N, C-alpha and C positions, 0 to 999 in steps of 0.2 A: 545448485538452489539460488532462486531470484534474492539477491541483494536489494534494498533500494536506500539510494544515497540523500537526505534531504538535502536541499540547496535554496540560496534566498539571496537577495542583492536587493537594498531602502533605493536605490537610485540605477538606473539606467544611462550610465555615461557615455560610453558605454564601461561598462563595469565588472570586474572578475567576482560573482557570488562566493559567498562562503559555503564551504560544503562539509556536512557533517558525517563522520562514521557513525552508522547507526547502534554498533554495539557496546563503542567507547564513549558516543557521544560528546568525541572532540573533533576540530576542523582540522580537515585535511587536505590538500594537494595533489596529491598519488594515489592509485588504488592498494590501499594496504595489503601486506602479506599476509595471508590467514589459509590454514589448512594446506591442501597435499597439491593442490593443480595450480600451475605457476600462469596458465592460460586462462583466458577469461571472456565472457561476450558480451559487447553493447547492444542491449535487447533494447530498451524505450526508454522513455520520457514523458513525465505527467508535467506540467507547469501551468501556474494562475497568475494571476495579472493585478495589480493595484489599480489600474486606470485603464480604461477602454476605449485603444485608438487602435485604427489598422497598421501602423508604424512601428508599433514595438514588439520584438523576436527577442528568443534564445539562441544562441550557436553551440555548439557540441563537437568536439574531438578529443579521444583519446589517444594518447601517443606522443611518444619524442621525439621525433623527427618527420610527423606528415607534414606534410604541405598544405600550405592555406586553403586550398580548394577540397581540400577533406571536410571540413567546417560541413555539420549540418544546420541548415537554418528554420528553427521552429516558430511561428507565429503565437503570440499570446493572446490574442482577440477572444479567447472561448471560455475563459472560467474566471470569474471576479473573487477577489478576495474583501468586497466589502457587500453582503448580500444585504445590508439594511434597508435598501431602496430597489432590491433585485427581486428577479424570481426564485425560488429554490432549485439548486444544482440536481439537474436530476441527469444528464449527459456524461458518457462515460471519457473519462481526460486521462488517455493514453495516445503517444505516437511512437510508432515501431521505427526503431532504427535499425533492424535487418538483422542483428547479432553478427556483426562482424569481429573477431576476434582480436580481444588487446593480451596484454600482460600484468601483472600483479607489477606495482613500481613504478608505471607509467605515469605521465602527469595527463590529469583530468585538465582542459580546455573548455573553459564553458563562459560566456560574454553575455549580458544581459545589455540590448541596446535596442536603437532604432531600426530602422531599414540600414542592414548592410554597413555597419560600422557607425552609423550616426547616433546622434543624443537621441535617447527614448524620452517617455513622461511615466514615472510612477515607479512602482515596485512590482519585483518578480519574486516567487520562489515555486521549490517543486521538487519532484522527486525522480531522481534518475538511476536507471533498473539496468541490473548488472547477472547475468549468471557467471557467479563462480567456479562452474563445474567440479564443483564437490558433491555427492551424494544427493541425488536430486530429490526434493520434496517430494513426499507419497501423495497419491491422487485423492482427488475430492470422495470420501467415502457418501454411500446412500441412505440418508434416514430425514429425521425431522428438521424444519426451517426454525430456527431460532434466531431471535433479531434482538441484540444489546444495543443500548442506547446509553452511550457516554456524555457526561461531560453537561453544561448548562450555558447558557445565553450570556450569563450575568452573574455576577457573585461570586463564590468561592471556588468556583468550578475555571474562573479566569486564569489563561496563561500569562506567564511574563515577557518583558523582553529579554530576558535568557532562558534557560531550560528549565522548566518547570514541573516538580514533582505534582502530577495530578490523577495518581493511584487511589487517591481517595475519592474522588468525582467518577468512576467508574460505575455503570449499572450496578446498582444496589441489590438485585436479584440475589439467590442462590438457586443455583444449576445442580444438576444431579451428579453427588461425588462420581459414580464410577459409569460417567460415560464421556467420550472424548467430542469436543465443540472444534470445529473446523472449518476459520474462516474463509468464504470465497468471494465475498463484495464487500464493500465499505461505501460509507455515502459523507464525507465530511464538510459540513456548514460553519463558516467563520460570523461571526456576529458584524464586526466592524472593520478589524483589521486581518493584515497581511499573516497567516499561518506560516512562519517561517520553517516550523518542524514539526510533528507528530509522529513520536513513536511508541509503539505499543512492542513487549518485550515479556517471552517466558523463556527464562533457562537463558542458552545462548542463542536464541532466536527470536530474531526482532522482525518485526512491519513496518515499514513506513509507509504514511499513508496522505495523497496528495488530497487536496480541495475537488471537490466533485464527486463523481462515483468511478469506482475502479472494479474491474471483478476479474477473479483469479482464477489462472485456467488450472493450478494446482494448489494443494495446501499452503495459504500464505502464512496461516501462523494456525497450529494447534494448541490445546490444553486441555486437560483433565476438568470437570467441576470441581475435585476436589482442589486442584491446584487454582482454580478462579475463587474459591471459597475461602481458600485458605491464606488470600493476599499474595500469591506466586507470580500472577499476572500483573505489571507495571506499564505505567503510562507519562511519556513525558511528552510535554510541549511548548512550541516557543510562538510565539506572535510578536510582532513591530514593537505593539505596545499594551499592553493590558488588557485583553479583549476574551470574550467568552467563544465557544465553539462547540457544535455537538454532533457527535461521532456515530452514526448508526454503523453497528456491525452486525454483520448476517453470517450464520456460521448452521454446518448440518452437525444435529445431534447423533451419534451413532455409538452402539454398545463397546464396551469394555469388557473383553471376556477373562472371566478369572474372577475373584470376589462376589459379595452379594450385589444381587440387581434390584435396581429401587422395585417397591412393592406397589406403590401407587402411582406413579409417573405413567404419563402415556405411554404407549409401545413404540418403538423405533418403528417406523414405516418406510414406505417408498416412495422416491420423488417422481412422482406421475405429470411431466409438465406436456402442455400444449404448445407445438412449434409454431412460434408467427413470424411471418418472412420479416426479415430487418430486425429481429432483436436477437438478443442472447439468452436462452432458458437455462434455469437449473439442471435440467435433463441433459443438456450437451457439456455440463462440467464435471457432473458426477463419474469418479472412472471405473473403476473395478466393482462391482456392486456381490458382496458377501454374505453369507449366510448370519443371520445377528441374532444372539441369544433371546431376544424379547420379540422380533418381527423382522419385517425386511424382506428381502428377495435372494436368491442366489443366481443372478444374472450376468455369467461371465461372457455373453454375447457382446456386453456392453464396454468388455474392456476396452481401454486406450480411448474413449469416446471423451469428446472434448478436450482432446490433449494437444490437437493441433491448432495451436496460438501463437501470437507473437510472442508471450511469455517463455514459451519451451524453449527448450535448445533442440 
């Protein structure tokens, strides 16, 4: 399963950023020991900058004895943390790091900088993606597309400069109790402050979201309508200073077998995407299409579609 570790630095001097464990929400410097597999894989990184300049970058390596040439440098000029005077973010914010094997307990080395060791300008924040090689996240089911809009650009939905419980700012609509909601895409937009962490949680499953758009090839987070309506989905966020944010969370609504089915809700349907060259369509992300008790298809020929992606081991 993919774990996203939020990290942030309020200076690029160069500076070693603070990295959070998304489950325990505390600062870490090594990969946590968790589950049965000690092996893990370094999958990718999302990063956003506070200042738009060609010089800013972040470099990353994980390992206790790797030589410095194994650092991988990623530029920071793609996604801003202050959208007050900028266009809304629509581009995918993800850089593939190849899935190299790493181990729990190894040191995480991240540096926010200018050009290769020189001082940079402003701040940075992002998410480091690691496959923990525990049971793989389920595929994205077929069904209806639902968009939840969390947060606000000002007022009570503001994050603070420490991890703030924003659960009260989740989208207030009621979902169908006996249906499953699977996150497949997010868009996170900040008001005017660096978003240093944005973590959603349901049970022991977490989803760390970067600024910009992120597309998930397997279930990033799943919750039932009953869990959402009962307040069992939580949201924590942190900004450089008090600032608002909006998170657009795109989910697939699918049926849960057993129990009473919604009588007045729209039927669960099948994704029918057009393939536009150069774009990622929802149809590419949908995995095994199984029969629905209310609607949908039984198209097992599509088993595995959309699973060959940088985030899948």
